[in-house]
DOVOSE-639096 format. One line per 10 residues: number of its first residue (from 0); for each residue z, y, x of C-alpha. Coordinates in steps of 0.5 Angstrom, whole numbers, plus 2048, in hexadecimal, padded with zeros to 3 digits. Example, Ala and Ser with C-alpha at 12.3 -4.5 7.8 and 13.67 -1.06 7.14 Angstrom:
2
0) 810,7F7,819  80E,7FE,81B
end
This chain:
146
0) 7EE,80E,7F9  7ED,813,7FE  7EE,813,805  7F5,815,805  7F7,814,7FE  7FD,80F,7FD  7FF,80C,7F6  806,809,7F5  808,804,7EF  80F,803,7EC
10) 80F,7FB,7ED  810,7F5,7E8  810,7F0,7ED  80D,7EF,7F4  80C,7EA,7F9  80A,7E9,801  806,7E3,801  80A,7DE,7FE  811,7E1,7FF  814,7E5,7F9
20) 815,7ED,7F9  81C,7ED,7F5  81E,7F4,7F7  817,7F7,7F7  817,7FE,7F2  811,801,7F4  80B,7FF,7F9  804,802,7F9  7FF,804,7FF  7FB,80A,802
30) 7F4,80A,805  7F2,80E,80C  7EA,80D,80E  7E6,811,813  7E0,813,811  7DA,815,817  7D4,81A,815  7CD,81B,818  7CB,821,818  7C4,81F,817
40) 7BF,823,81A  7BE,82B,81C  7BD,82E,815  7BE,829,810  7C4,82A,80A  7CA,827,80B  7CC,820,80F  7C6,81A,80E  7CB,815,80F  7D2,814,80E
50) 7D6,80E,810  7DD,80B,80F  7DF,808,816  7E6,805,813  7EB,805,80E  7F2,804,80E  7F7,801,808  7FD,803,809  802,800,804  809,802,803
60) 80E,7FE,7FF  816,801,7FD  81C,7FC,7FD  823,7FD,7FA  825,7F9,800  824,7FB,806  824,7F4,809  81F,7F0,806  81A,7F7,807  81C,7F6,80F
70) 81B,7EF,80E  815,7EF,80D  813,7F3,813  80E,7F0,819  80D,7EA,813  806,7E7,815  800,7E9,810  801,7E7,809  7FF,7EA,802  803,7EE,7FF
80) 803,7EE,7F7  805,7F4,7F3  807,7F3,7EB  807,7FA,7E8  806,7FC,7E1  7FF,800,7E1  7FD,804,7DC  7FF,804,7D4  804,7FF,7D7  800,7FA,7DA
90) 802,7F5,7DF  7FE,7F5,7E5  7FF,7F2,7EB  7FC,7F4,7F1  7FA,7F0,7F8  7F9,7F4,7FE  7F7,7EF,804  7F9,7ED,80B  7FF,7F1,80A  804,7F3,810
100) 80B,7F7,810  80B,7FB,816  80F,801,814  816,800,814  81B,802,80E  81C,80A,80D  821,80B,808  81F,80F,801  825,812,7FE  823,813,7F6
110) 829,815,7F0  82B,810,7ED  828,811,7E5  830,813,7E3  831,819,7E8  837,817,7EB  834,815,7F2  82E,811,7F6  82B,80C,7F6  829,809,7FD
120) 820,806,7FE  81E,803,803  816,804,805  813,800,809  80B,801,80C  805,7FD,80E  7FE,7FC,80F  7F9,7F7,80C  7F5,7F3,811  7ED,7F3,810
130) 7E9,7ED,812  7E3,7ED,815  7E0,7EB,80D  7E5,7EF,809  7E2,7F4,804  7E7,7FA,801  7E5,7F6,7FA  7E9,7F0,7FF  7EF,7F4,801  7F2,7F7,7FB
140) 7F1,7F3,7F4  7F3,7F5,7EE  7F4,7F2,7E8  7F7,7F1,7E2  7FD,7EC,7E1  801,7E9,7DD
end
């Protein structure tokens, strides 16, 4: 994923730490990063070095129940586990480490399947908190799931 990208998955289950997310509809993540370029010596072609100064991992969870979404705001950091259907309909599980939900629920109106109205869903966003020895491979783990 490149900076500014976001990916959303249809959930088949999820948890925040040991607590199951019973009305989770979808979830995913976005990535923002900042890079700094060293312009190099005058007269040379292009930058001599490019470094990423920081990366922000911004998970999103969408619920059908407002109160479940609201209850997660401001809780202690825990791993966000999202179970979803991957390529070829395979069961997948993504774990995003040390998530704190910070943005209150935003209402999303989606058309009902039968075309007879709209359904309200509620999205929350947060941040994954990096530890001093964390790498991207430790912060986001995507694996096969039973």
